[in-house]
All heavy atoms as an XYZ file, in Angstrom:
901
protein
N      79.295     83.915    106.080
C      80.498     84.477    105.500
C      81.751     83.705    105.911
O      82.821     84.272    105.980
C      80.651     85.937    105.883
C      79.719     86.823    105.109
O      79.083     86.398    104.157
N      79.623     88.074    105.488
N      81.596     82.436    106.183
C      82.725     81.593    106.576
C      82.696     80.300    105.786
O      81.650     79.876    105.305
C      82.663     81.254    108.065
O      82.716     82.405    108.845
N      83.850     79.680    105.710
C      83.946     78.419    104.971
C      85.082     77.609    105.551
O      86.094     78.158    105.980
C      84.210     78.731    103.511
C      84.255     77.556    102.611
C      83.141     77.626    101.580
N      83.214     76.450    100.741
C      83.561     76.461     99.472
N      83.811     77.592     98.863
N      83.609     75.341     98.791
N      84.929     76.301    105.556
C      85.982     75.386    105.977
C      86.392     74.582    104.756
O      85.538     74.018    104.062
C      85.509     74.456    107.101
C      85.137     75.274    108.337
C      86.587     73.419    107.435
C      84.491     74.474    109.442
N      87.687     74.533    104.485
C      88.240     73.759    103.374
C      89.020     72.584    103.958
O      89.783     72.761    104.917
C      89.175     74.606    102.513
C      88.486     75.679    101.730
C      88.277     76.933    102.287
C      88.046     75.444    100.435
C      87.639     77.935    101.569
C      87.415     76.439     99.709
C      87.211     77.676    100.276
N      88.840     71.401    103.369
C      89.533     70.202    103.824
C      90.211     69.562    102.622
O      89.580     69.316    101.598
C      88.555     69.194    104.464
C      89.293     67.943    104.924
C      87.787     69.835    105.612
N      91.500     69.284    102.758
C      92.248     68.544    101.752
C      92.296     67.101    102.227
O      92.727     66.838    103.348
C      93.664     69.108    101.611
C      94.575     68.391    100.622
C      94.064     68.566     99.192
C      95.996     68.914    100.755
N      91.825     66.172    101.394
C      91.748     64.765    101.792
C      92.689     63.904    100.956
O      92.942     64.194     99.796
C      90.324     64.250    101.645
C      89.360     64.934    102.586
C      87.987     64.276    102.552
N      87.106     64.870    103.513
C      87.024     64.516    104.789
N      87.796     63.563    105.252
N      86.181     65.117    105.610
N      93.160     62.843    101.562
C      93.976     61.859    100.875
C      93.113     61.130     99.856
O      92.000     60.697    100.172
C      94.538     60.856    101.892
C      95.429     59.831    101.255
O      94.894     58.807    100.780
O      96.654     60.043    101.219
N      93.588     61.035     98.619
C      92.808     60.393     97.551
C      92.511     58.930     97.844
O      91.435     58.434     97.514
C      93.543     60.508     96.212
C      93.581     61.941     95.703
O      92.688     62.732     96.072
O      94.504     62.265     94.935
N      93.417     58.223     98.461
C      93.242     56.790     98.689
C      92.394     56.477     99.914
O      91.532     55.603     99.873
C      94.613     56.118     98.817
N      92.629     57.200    101.006
C      91.954     56.852    102.268
C      90.845     57.811    102.657
O      90.091     57.531    103.584
C      92.979     56.838    103.413
O      93.461     58.177    103.616
C      94.124     55.885    103.127
N      90.771     58.954    102.005
C      89.808     60.014    102.321
C      90.087     60.671    103.679
O      89.288     61.442    104.171
C      88.361     59.516    102.240
C      87.399     60.654    101.987
O      87.709     61.602    101.271
N      86.216     60.570    102.574
N      91.219     60.342    104.284
C      91.584     60.952    105.564
C      91.982     62.405    105.342
O      92.579     62.741    104.318
C      92.752     60.184    106.183
N      91.669     63.287    106.289
C      92.064     64.684    106.133
C      93.581     64.849    106.217
O      94.226     64.278    107.087
C      91.372     65.401    107.293
C      90.971     64.351    108.247
C      90.915     63.060    107.510
N      94.125     65.621    105.274
C      95.553     65.947    105.270
C      95.799     67.347    105.810
O      96.837     67.624    106.383
C      96.115     65.839    103.853
C      96.050     64.466    103.196
C      96.553     64.540    101.766
C      96.852     63.455    103.998
N      94.832     68.234    105.592
C      94.935     69.612    106.080
C      93.538     70.221    106.126
O      92.669     69.839    105.342
C      95.852     70.443    105.189
N      93.354     71.174    107.033
C      92.067     71.857    107.198
C      92.359     73.326    107.426
O      93.305     73.684    108.131
C      91.296     71.299    108.421
C      89.972     72.029    108.605
C      91.075     69.802    108.300
N      91.549     74.196    106.817
C      91.668     75.629    107.078
C      90.290     76.257    107.161
O      89.353     75.814    106.501
C      92.519     76.353    106.009
O      92.763     77.698    106.443
C      91.863     76.378    104.651
N      90.172     77.270    107.987
C      88.951     78.057    108.105
C      89.183     79.398    107.423
O      90.250     79.998    107.572
C      88.604     78.285    109.568
S      88.308     76.767    110.489
N      88.168     79.860    106.683
C      88.266     81.118    105.948
C      87.046     81.967    106.276
O      85.922     81.476    106.280
C      88.333     80.873    104.419
C      88.395     82.185    103.660
C      89.531     79.995    104.074
N      87.285     83.215    106.542
C      86.220     84.186    106.784
C      86.275     85.216    105.674
O      87.357     85.668    105.287
C      86.443     84.859    108.146
C      85.444     85.911    108.501
C      84.122     85.328    108.898
C      83.203     86.431    109.363
N      81.990     85.973    109.940
N      85.126     85.594    105.132
C      85.053     86.601    104.079
C      84.623     87.926    104.704
O      83.567     88.024    105.314
C      84.080     86.158    102.985
C      84.519     84.888    102.311
C      83.972     83.675    102.664
C      85.517     84.910    101.350
C      84.392     82.499    102.067
C      85.951     83.744    100.744
C      85.381     82.533    101.107
N      85.479     88.923    104.559
C      85.258     90.232    105.181
C      85.428     91.345    104.167
O      85.901     91.117    103.047
C      86.267     90.449    106.328
C      86.187     89.464    107.501
C      87.362     89.681    108.446
C      84.879     89.626    108.245
N      85.099     92.549    104.581
C      85.262     93.711    103.710
C      86.594     94.411    103.945
O      86.959     95.303    103.195
C      84.111     94.693    103.913
O      84.047     95.108    105.256
N      87.317     94.009    105.000
C      88.630     94.597    105.253
C      89.493     93.593    106.001
O      89.006     92.584    106.496
C      88.517     95.904    106.034
C      87.768     95.778    107.326
C      87.496     97.131    107.961
O      87.130     98.078    107.268
O      87.686     97.219    109.188
N      90.769     93.886    106.096
C      91.718     92.984    106.733
C      91.618     93.138    108.255
O      91.758     94.241    108.777
C      93.148     93.273    106.240
C      93.222     93.013    104.725
C      94.171     92.436    106.997
C      94.512     93.430    104.075
N      91.372     92.037    108.971
C      91.202     92.119    110.424
C      92.530     92.283    111.149
O      93.571     91.858    110.661
C      90.566     90.775    110.777
C      91.122     89.847    109.754
C      91.222     90.676    108.480
N      92.454     92.891    112.337
C      93.641     93.047    113.173
C      93.653     92.058    114.326
O      94.700     91.770    114.887
C      93.734     94.462    113.717
C      94.014     95.481    112.646
C      94.289     96.851    113.237
O      94.605     96.992    114.413
N      94.191     97.869    112.419
N      92.463     91.575    114.715
C      92.399     90.606    115.800
C      91.169     89.715    115.629
O      90.377     89.907    114.710
C      92.409     91.296    117.170
C      91.229     92.241    117.381
O      90.108     91.922    116.919
O      91.418     93.283    118.014
N      91.051     88.760    116.516
C      89.975     87.770    116.427
C      88.593     88.429    116.502
O      87.651     87.974    115.855
C      90.140     86.708    117.541
C      88.971     85.751    117.580
C      91.430     85.949    117.344
N      88.469     89.495    117.257
C      87.176     90.183    117.378
C      86.681     90.684    116.029
O      85.479     90.743    115.792
C      87.260     91.335    118.380
C      87.500     90.837    119.784
O      86.986     89.790    120.176
N      88.299     91.563    120.535
N      87.599     91.052    115.142
C      87.212     91.543    113.816
C      86.576     90.448    112.958
O      85.894     90.744    111.981
C      88.415     92.116    113.071
C      88.941     93.396    113.696
O      88.212     94.026    114.494
O      90.084     93.767    113.378
N      86.776     89.181    113.322
C      86.174     88.088    112.564
C      84.661     88.011    112.766
O      83.966     87.352    111.996
C      86.813     86.747    112.946
C      88.282     86.590    112.588
C      88.794     85.257    113.109
C      88.510     86.705    111.093
N      84.140     88.690    113.767
C      82.703     88.691    114.026
C      81.932     89.562    113.042
O      80.711     89.505    112.981
C      82.428     89.156    115.456
N      82.641     90.369    112.259
C      82.004     91.238    111.270
C      81.222     90.402    110.264
O      81.741     89.439    109.700
C      83.081     92.054    110.550
C      82.524     93.019    109.523
O      81.301     93.255    109.517
O      83.316     93.543    108.734
N      79.983     90.745    110.053
C      79.136     90.032    109.090
C      78.951     90.869    107.836
O      77.841     91.096    107.375
C      77.780     89.702    109.719
C      77.826     88.773    110.921
C      76.440     88.586    111.515
C      78.425     87.425    110.539
N      80.038     91.310    107.271
C      80.012     92.182    106.100
C      79.248     91.536    104.956
O      79.334     90.337    104.733
C      81.427     92.502    105.662
N      78.517     92.364    104.230
C      77.771     91.886    103.072
C      78.634     91.973    101.828
O      78.732     91.025    101.055
C      76.475     92.718    102.894
C      75.754     92.294    101.628
C      75.574     92.549    104.102
N      79.274     93.084    101.605
C      80.148     93.273    100.439
C      81.566     92.868    100.822
O      82.283     93.634    101.452
C      80.112     94.732     99.966
C      78.732     95.133     99.517
O      78.065     94.372     98.840
N      78.292     96.310     99.913
N      81.931     91.671    100.454
C      83.226     91.146    100.878
C      84.188     91.058     99.702
O      83.812     90.669     98.612
C      83.071     89.759    101.508
O      82.503     88.874    100.548
C      82.172     89.809    102.733
N      85.433     91.431     99.968
C      86.469     91.310     98.948
C      87.746     90.708     99.519
O      88.762     90.650     98.846
C      86.779     92.663     98.306
C      87.434     93.616     99.282
O      87.331     93.455    100.494
N      88.107     94.617     98.761
N      87.682     90.272    100.778
C      88.861     89.758    101.460
C      88.586     88.373    102.022
O      87.616     88.178    102.751
C      89.267     90.707    102.613
O      89.484     92.012    102.069
C      90.509     90.237    103.311
N      89.448     87.419    101.674
C      89.390     86.079    102.250
C      90.464     86.003    103.324
O      91.641     86.240    103.056
C      89.631     85.020    101.182
N      90.043     85.690    104.547
C      90.955     85.653    105.683
C      91.117     84.203    106.138
O      90.175     83.597    106.633
C      90.431     86.503    106.855
C      91.420     86.490    108.013
C      90.128     87.921    106.404
N      92.304     83.661    105.945
C      92.630     82.329    106.439
C      93.040     82.507    107.896
O      94.076     83.102    108.177
C      93.785     81.719    105.636
C      93.413     81.430    104.212
C      93.430     82.426    103.250
C      93.052     80.150    103.830
C      93.087     82.159    101.936
C      92.711     79.871    102.514
C      92.726     80.874    101.566
N      92.204     82.037    108.828
C      92.499     82.340    110.220
C      92.886     81.132    111.061
O      93.188     81.267    112.232
C      91.364     83.119    110.883
C      90.036     82.419    110.969
C      89.710     81.668    112.084
C      89.103     82.539    109.957
C      88.481     81.048    112.181
C      87.882     81.932    110.049
C      87.565     81.179    111.160
O      86.352     80.567    111.248
N      92.917     79.974    110.485
C      93.468     78.817    111.173
C      93.792     77.761    110.141
O      93.147     77.686    109.096
C      92.498     78.281    112.248
O      93.170     77.322    113.040
C      91.270     77.677    111.637
N      94.817     76.992    110.407
C      95.155     75.891    109.504
C      95.793     74.777    110.314
O      96.602     75.020    111.196
C      96.071     76.337    108.344
C      96.226     75.203    107.343
C      97.406     76.843    108.839
C      96.694     75.629    105.967
N      95.356     73.566    110.010
C      95.947     72.362    110.588
C      96.491     71.552    109.432
O      95.812     71.364    108.434
C      94.903     71.498    111.310
C      94.249     72.148    112.468
C      94.691     72.187    113.754
C      92.989     72.823    112.465
N      93.791     72.856    114.546
C      92.734     73.258    113.776
C      92.046     73.127    111.472
C      91.596     73.960    114.126
C      90.912     73.827    111.814
C      90.697     74.237    113.129
N      97.706     71.078    109.588
C      98.316     70.251    108.548
C      98.806     68.967    109.190
O      99.537     69.004    110.183
C      99.468     70.988    107.878
O     100.017     70.195    106.856
N      98.378     67.845    108.619
C      98.737     66.541    109.162
C      99.766     65.825    108.303
O     100.172     64.714    108.640
C      97.476     65.674    109.284
C      96.384     66.343    110.079
C      95.255     66.860    109.450
C      96.496     66.493    111.457
C      94.260     67.495    110.181
C      95.494     67.123    112.194
C      94.383     67.617    111.547
O      93.404     68.247    112.266
N     100.178     66.426    107.214
C     101.168     65.815    106.318
C     102.035     66.917    105.720
O     101.555     68.020    105.449
C     100.461     65.038    105.210
N     103.286     66.600    105.508
C     104.219     67.579    104.936
C     103.697     68.089    103.598
O     103.293     67.306    102.737
C     105.595     66.945    104.754
N     103.666     69.409    103.441
C     103.235     70.032    102.190
C     101.734     70.174    102.029
O     101.263     70.863    101.121
N     100.957     69.537    102.897
C      99.496     69.572    102.746
C      98.924     70.959    103.037
O      97.973     71.392    102.385
C      98.844     68.528    103.645
N      99.486     71.674    104.000
C      98.992     73.012    104.316
C      99.162     73.956    103.145
O      98.244     74.696    102.786
N     100.318     73.916    102.529
C     100.581     74.761    101.363
C      99.619     74.420    100.224
O      99.025     75.298     99.611
C     102.022     74.577    100.909
C     102.328     75.318     99.637
C     103.708     75.014     99.121
N     103.892     75.730     97.880
C     105.030     76.222     97.483
N     106.108     76.092     98.212
N     105.120     76.853     96.339
N      99.488     73.128     99.950
C      98.600     72.691     98.865
C      97.156     73.109     99.131
O      96.460     73.579     98.239
C      98.693     71.173     98.709
C      97.890     70.650     97.561
C      98.159     69.176     97.333
N      96.990     68.569     96.722
C      96.654     67.313     96.864
N      97.378     66.495     97.605
N      95.580     66.848     96.275
N      96.719     72.981    100.373
C      95.353     73.361    100.712
C      95.129     74.855    100.503
O      94.117     75.266     99.937
C      95.027     72.977    102.151
C      93.634     73.389    102.635
C      92.548     72.757    101.774
C      93.446     73.030    104.082
N      96.057     75.693    100.940
C      95.901     77.141    100.754
C      95.819     77.468     99.264
O      94.972     78.251     98.838
C      97.035     77.919    101.446
C      96.819     77.875    102.959
C      97.081     79.366    100.963
C      97.900     78.549    103.764
N      96.683     76.851     98.470
C      96.666     77.114     97.031
C      95.345     76.665     96.402
O      94.747     77.396     95.602
C      97.840     76.398     96.357
C      99.173     77.000     96.702
C     100.341     76.166     96.210
O     100.226     74.966     95.980
N     101.486     76.812     96.051
N      94.876     75.481     96.754
C      93.628     74.975     96.177
C      92.423     75.765     96.667
O      91.490     76.026     95.900
C      93.471     73.482     96.464
C      94.467     72.645     95.690
C      94.284     71.142     95.879
O      93.237     70.718     96.405
O      95.211     70.398     95.486
N      92.438     76.174     97.921
C      91.340     76.989     98.448
C      91.296     78.339     97.743
O      90.217     78.817     97.370
C      91.485     77.169     99.957
N      92.465     78.949     97.543
C      92.519     80.224     96.818
C      91.916     80.073     95.423
O      91.141     80.920     94.987
C      93.970     80.691     96.680
C      94.363     81.782     97.614
C      95.762     82.261     97.304
O      96.732     81.503     97.378
N      95.881     83.516     96.981
N      92.292     79.021     94.737
C      91.781     78.797     93.381
C      90.270     78.622     93.390
O      89.558     79.196     92.567
C      92.461     77.580     92.740
C      92.057     77.370     91.301
C      92.343     78.575     90.412
O      93.373     79.223     90.534
N      91.427     78.894     89.524
N      89.767     77.856     94.331
C      88.320     77.638     94.406
C      87.586     78.932     94.740
O      86.536     79.219     94.174
C      88.003     76.562     95.437
C      86.558     76.120     95.396
C      86.325     74.868     96.213
O      87.239     74.171     96.614
N      85.062     74.587     96.460
N      88.148     79.721     95.645
C      87.526     81.007     95.985
C      87.517     81.919     94.762
O      86.516     82.586     94.492
C      88.248     81.663     97.176
C      88.042     80.836     98.447
C      87.771     83.103     97.375
C      88.964     81.217     99.595
N      88.615     81.953     94.006
C      88.664     82.786     92.798
C      87.546     82.407     91.822
O      86.943     83.269     91.193
C      90.013     82.640     92.112
C      91.105     83.428     92.751
C      92.390     83.420     91.907
N      93.389     84.236     92.542
C      94.447     83.748     93.181
N      94.662     82.455     93.236
N      95.312     84.569     93.756
N      87.292     81.115     91.692
C      86.257     80.642     90.764
C      84.852     80.941     91.278
O      83.972     81.310     90.501
C      86.423     79.136     90.531
C      87.682     78.789     89.763
C      87.984     77.292     89.751
O      87.162     76.484     90.247
O      89.075     76.923     89.254
N      84.627     80.773     92.561
C      83.288     80.912     93.138
C      82.947     82.329     93.586
O      81.774     82.686     93.643
C      83.141     79.971     94.328
C      83.220     78.506     93.940
C      83.200     77.580     95.138
O      83.130     78.063     96.292
O      83.248     76.355     94.922
N      83.943     83.109     93.924
C      83.717     84.458     94.460
C      84.668     85.435     93.784
O      85.656     85.872     94.378
C      83.917     84.466     95.972
C      82.934     83.533     96.700
C      83.146     83.604     98.168
N      82.559     84.836     98.667
C      81.874     84.932     99.799
N      81.710     83.890    100.557
N      81.375     86.086    100.183
N      84.391     85.810     92.550
C      85.310     86.688     91.813
C      85.484     88.067     92.439
O      86.449     88.766     92.116
C      84.687     86.780     90.424
C      83.281     86.352     90.578
C      83.229     85.435     91.755
N      84.607     88.454     93.330
C      84.733     89.759     93.992
C      85.874     89.772     95.018
O      86.336     90.832     95.426
C      83.415     90.153     94.670
C      83.041     89.362     95.909
C      82.369     88.022     95.657
O      82.306     87.550     94.504
O      81.886     87.426     96.641
N      86.342     88.603     95.428
C      87.431     88.522     96.392
C      88.754     88.765     95.670
O      89.102     88.050     94.735
C      87.443     87.154     97.117
C      88.683     87.019     97.991
C      86.177     86.992     97.954
N      89.468     89.790     96.108
C      90.742     90.123     95.468
C      91.904     90.218     96.462
O      93.026     90.521     96.083
C      90.631     91.415     94.659
C      90.227     92.618     95.502
O      90.159     92.510     96.745
O      89.970     93.680     94.913
N      91.633     89.957     97.728
C      92.661     90.008     98.752
C      92.622     88.713     99.552
O      91.568     88.293    100.012
C      92.435     91.212     99.692
O      92.392     92.407     98.915
C      93.541     91.330    100.728
N      93.803     88.098     99.717
C      93.934     86.848    100.456
C      94.964     87.051    101.546
O      96.139     87.272    101.259
C      94.371     85.712     99.522
C      93.361     85.436     98.443
C      93.361     86.162     97.257
C      92.380     84.479     98.628
C      92.415     85.932     96.270
C      91.428     84.239     97.638
C      91.460     84.974     96.473
O      90.511     84.746     95.503
N      94.516     87.007    102.802
C      95.397     87.253    103.929
C      95.160     86.209    105.017
O      94.178     85.472    104.988
C      95.203     88.663    104.533
C      95.523     89.755    103.550
C      93.807     88.818    105.097
N      96.063     86.226    105.993
C      95.860     85.410    107.178
C      95.661     86.316    108.381
O      96.002     87.502    108.350
C      97.080     84.512    107.470
O      98.160     85.329    107.909
C      97.474     83.695    106.260
N      95.128     85.753    109.417
C      95.148     86.353    110.750
C      95.882     85.324    111.591
O      95.306     84.352    112.056
C      93.739     86.598    111.275
C      93.664     87.279    112.636
C      94.266     88.675    112.576
C      92.244     87.334    113.148
N      97.187     85.507    111.705
C      98.062     84.489    112.289
C      98.618     84.930    113.629
O      98.815     86.114    113.870
C      99.234     84.219    111.344
O      98.777     83.701    110.122
N      98.920     83.951    114.479
C      99.576     84.297    115.737
C     101.003     84.760    115.479
O     101.583     84.448    114.441
C      99.561     82.963    116.513
C      99.489     81.918    115.463
C      98.704     82.520    114.327
N     101.532     85.495    116.423
C     102.914     85.963    116.310
C     103.852     84.859    116.803
O     104.420     84.940    117.879
C     103.117     87.231    117.131
C     102.545     88.457    116.509
C     102.949     89.674    117.320
C     102.775     90.922    116.505
N     103.200     92.114    117.232
N     103.979     83.818    115.988
C     104.881     82.726    116.338
C     105.884     82.522    115.216
O     105.623     82.853    114.062
C     104.117     81.409    116.554
O     103.506     81.014    115.320
C     103.059     81.549    117.651
N     107.020     81.971    115.577
C     108.045     81.678    114.583
C     107.546     80.616    113.607
O     107.831     80.670    112.414
C     109.331     81.222    115.275
C     110.500     81.050    114.347
C     110.959     82.339    113.664
O     110.594     83.445    114.106
O     111.695     82.228    112.662
N     106.781     79.642    114.095
C     106.246     78.595    113.233
C     105.321     79.172    112.155
O     105.435     78.832    110.985
C     105.496     77.541    114.055
C     105.037     76.351    113.237
S     104.387     75.020    114.248
C     102.734     75.588    114.507
N     104.427     80.081    112.546
C     103.517     80.704    111.577
C     104.321     81.542    110.578
O     104.071     81.492    109.370
C     102.484     81.570    112.285
N     105.280     82.306    111.067
C     106.098     83.147    110.187
C     106.822     82.303    109.149
O     106.756     82.580    107.952
C     107.100     83.960    111.004
C     107.880     84.980    110.188
C     108.914     85.713    111.026
N     110.103     84.921    111.241
C     111.033     84.667    110.315
N     110.899     85.156    109.106
N     112.079     83.934    110.585
N     107.489     81.255    109.590
C     108.221     80.391    108.662
C     107.275     79.749    107.646
O     107.590     79.686    106.459
C     108.979     79.306    109.426
C     110.220     79.809    110.099
C     110.946     78.678    110.805
C     112.209     79.173    111.470
N     112.909     78.084    112.185
N     106.123     79.258    108.113
C     105.168     78.610    107.220
C     104.723     79.556    106.116
O     104.784     79.230    104.940
C     103.948     78.099    108.001
C     102.874     77.536    107.115
C     102.952     76.231    106.665
C     101.795     78.321    106.712
C     101.971     75.707    105.832
C     100.821     77.805    105.878
C     100.903     76.493    105.441
N     104.270     80.740    106.486
C     103.714     81.656    105.491
C     104.778     82.229    104.557
O     104.554     82.315    103.343
C     102.911     82.761    106.168
C     101.679     82.246    106.824
N     100.659     81.658    106.128
C     101.320     82.189    108.127
C      99.711     81.281    106.959
N     100.086     81.582    108.185
N     105.923     82.618    105.095
C     106.976     83.162    104.235
C     107.507     82.089    103.286
O     107.763     82.370    102.109
C     108.099     83.764    105.076
C     107.703     84.983    105.928
C     108.897     85.471    106.733
C     107.103     86.099    105.092
N     107.639     80.862    103.768
C     108.105     79.755    102.928
C     107.121     79.473    101.790
O     107.509     79.053    100.707
C     108.278     78.502    103.784
C     108.683     77.271    103.022
C     108.766     76.078    103.948
C     108.994     74.806    103.158
N     108.951     73.627    104.018
N     105.854     79.737    102.030
C     104.819     79.435    101.051
C     104.414     80.630    100.199
O     103.358     80.630     99.579
C     103.609     78.809    101.745
C     103.946     77.431    102.257
O     104.444     76.586    101.519
N     103.709     77.189    103.533
N     105.266     81.655    100.170
C     105.071     82.748     99.232
C     104.314     83.954     99.736
O     104.056     84.880     98.973
N     103.952     83.967    100.993
C     103.247     85.135    101.536
C     104.269     86.201    101.923
O     105.463     85.937    102.040
C     102.422     84.738    102.750
N     103.767     87.397    102.126
C     104.590     88.482    102.647
C     103.868     89.103    103.828
O     102.641     89.014    103.940
C     104.861     89.529    101.565
C     103.603     90.154    101.006
C     103.851     90.993     99.773
O     104.365     90.454     98.777
O     103.519     92.196     99.820
N     104.624     89.704    104.720
C     104.014     90.367    105.868
C     103.279     91.600    105.363
O     103.878     92.477    104.741
C     105.060     90.747    106.930
C     104.419     91.561    108.050
C     105.741     89.501    107.485
N     101.990     91.654    105.608
C     101.196     92.827    105.252
C     101.205     93.820    106.414
O     101.415     95.008    106.235
C      99.760     92.429    104.913
C      98.851     93.602    104.715
C      98.878     94.319    103.529
C      97.982     94.016    105.720
C      98.057     95.429    103.346
C      97.150     95.117    105.541
C      97.193     95.814    104.361
N     100.953     93.289    107.644
C     100.867     94.180    108.802
C     101.085     93.361    110.076
O     100.569     92.259    110.208
C      99.492     94.838    108.842
C      99.249     95.737    110.022
C      97.904     96.432    109.959
N      96.832     95.446    109.960
C      95.637     95.663    109.400
N      95.367     96.795    108.804
N      94.707     94.740    109.434
N     101.840     93.946    110.998
C     101.960     93.367    112.334
C     101.005     94.120    113.250
O     101.037     95.344    113.326
C     103.393     93.466    112.849
C     104.312     92.486    112.166
C     105.541     92.150    112.982
O     105.459     92.116    114.228
O     106.568     91.917    112.347
N     100.160     93.375    113.942
C      99.189     93.925    114.878
C      99.692     93.633    116.294
O     100.659     92.898    116.466
C      97.829     93.269    114.632
C      97.405     93.384    113.178
O      97.333     94.477    112.629
N      97.165     92.257    112.536
N      99.039     94.171    117.324
C      99.522     93.910    118.687
C      99.670     92.417    119.025
O     100.649     92.022    119.635
C      98.477     94.582    119.573
C      97.966     95.712    118.721
C      97.950     95.152    117.314
N      98.711     91.588    118.617
C      98.749     90.175    118.976
C      98.794     89.231    117.778
O      98.850     88.014    117.964
C      97.529     89.812    119.821
C      97.494     90.587    121.138
O      98.559     90.690    121.784
O      96.420     91.095    121.504
N      98.716     89.753    116.569
C      98.641     88.913    115.372
C      99.490     89.504    114.256
O      99.984     90.626    114.355
C      97.185     88.807    114.861
O      96.738     90.117    114.492
C      96.253     88.222    115.925
N      99.604     88.733    113.179
C     100.270     89.192    111.969
C      99.365     88.859    110.787
O      98.786     87.768    110.724
C     101.644     88.502    111.756
C     102.289     88.973    110.463
C     102.558     88.754    112.940
N      99.223     89.791    109.863
C      98.512     89.523    108.605
C      99.562     89.219    107.539
O     100.418     90.066    107.259
C      97.679     90.724    108.147
C      96.597     91.104    109.126
O      96.639     92.183    109.686
N      95.631     90.229    109.340
N      99.497     88.007    106.976
C     100.355     87.634    105.854
C      99.502     87.730    104.604
O      98.367     87.262    104.575
C     100.895     86.213    106.026
C     101.849     86.096    107.187
C     101.391     85.676    108.428
C     103.187     86.411    107.049
C     102.258     85.568    109.508
C     104.062     86.310    108.122
C     103.587     85.889    109.344
O     104.442     85.783    110.418
N     100.045     88.332    103.566
C      99.340     88.546    102.313
C      99.797     87.529    101.282
O     100.988     87.370    101.041
C      99.606     89.964    101.795
C      98.968     90.361    100.473
C      97.449     90.414    100.614
C      99.510     91.716    100.036
N      98.822     86.845    100.684
C      99.085     85.915     99.578
C      98.623     86.576     98.296
O      97.567     87.187     98.239
C      98.330     84.593     99.784
C      98.996     83.670    100.762
C      98.800     83.806    102.121
C      99.849     82.668    100.317
C      99.415     82.958    103.026
C     100.474     81.816    101.206
C     100.251     81.969    102.565
O     100.880     81.132    103.453
N      99.377     86.424     97.241
C      99.002     87.007     95.949
C      98.536     85.940     95.000
O      98.743     84.820     95.095
C     100.192     87.745     95.355
C     100.647     88.845     96.297
C     101.131     90.035     95.545
N     101.647     91.007     96.469
C     101.016     92.127     96.765
N      99.890     92.427     96.211
N     101.538     92.987     97.603
């Protein structure tokens, strides 16, 4: 119930951004919730992202969402499990997400 997406440079094939996605039946509040091996999944949880080039993280999230929509039509919720950092907040809000829920140690950002 997990997947890694990699955005690569067309010319060099070098990675530009990487994200890990977990498919769950509900929105997690902490890292322990990622251990759930739900069978009926409707939630894609982006729980880590590395970006090595400006704009690559945003592009990767958008392309991953599109691919998930095509391959897993049952998924209708796209969220993050992000640390409570200013960098994460700025990244997600700048890229069109909204705060879904603040947890004790994390924040769930909702992408539509």
